[in-house]
N, C-alpha and C positions, 0 to 999 in steps of 0.2 A: 462530519464527525463520524469516527469509526467506533462502533459498539463492539468491544473485544472481551467478552467473557472467557474464562479459561476453557481450553478445548484440546482434544488430542489431535495429533497431525492426521492429515488426510492419508488414506492409503494409496492415493494417486501417485504413480511413479514418476511421471514427468512433471517438472516445474515450468510454468509459462508465465507470461507477462500479466495475465489477468489474476494471477495468484497473489499479486502485490499491489499495494498503494504506498505513495510517498507520504510519509508523516513530516511535514514541513517544520515542526517546532524543533526537532532534533536533526533534521535533514538525514533521516534513515528510512528504511523501507520495511513495512510490515508485510510479513509472509503470512497471509490470511489464514491458510489451512492450520498452521501452528501457533498463530498469534505472537510470533517472534519478530524482533526487529533486526534487520540485516544492514550492514554498511553498504555504501554504494560500490565499493570494490568487489564485494561478493555477488551483488546483484548483476553487475556488469560482467563478471567472470562467468556466471551461470547463464545469463541471457543474452550476452553479446550486444549487438546493435539492432536497433529498430528504425523503420522508415518513419520520419516525422511526417504526418500528412499535410502540414502547411508549408514547411521548407523544402519539402520534396528531396531530403537528403537523409543519409543514415546518421543517427546519433546514439550515443550510449543509452542502454536501457534505463539507467537511473535519471538521465535528462528526459526521456520520454515519460517516465512516471511522474517527475516533477510537473511537467506541463499538462498532462493529460489525466492522471490518476492520483490526485493529491487529496489529502484530508488535513483539516486544521487542528483536530483533536482526537483523543482516544480516550474511551470511558467504558465503564461497565454499566449497561442498562438492560436489565433483564426484560424480555418481552418485546424489545425494539429489533428491528432488523439489523444486520451487521453494518451496513452503510446508512446513517441516518442524515438525510439531506435538509438543508435550509434551517438548521438549528445548531446553536453553540451552547455549552454549558457554561453558566456564569454563577459564581458565588455558591458552588456546591450543588447546583441543580437548577 
């Protein structure tokens, strides 16, 4: 689960793979510094290909994110860390 409160974009100039998580519900990619969803084509265009550590071959950045940096939900949960592990929101809380 990704805890995504409103936030200003980071002042960091370079975009890197660790700035993203794959949001599986809509098959889009959350740019964490700005809390914005990007389509796969934009992620791939900006980040190119990444080495898949299991397959030992280059794959598009969106495929890498789907496999290794995915979240199932996005919510707003003040006081929680950005990535909340091992919990899902059900019936509003």
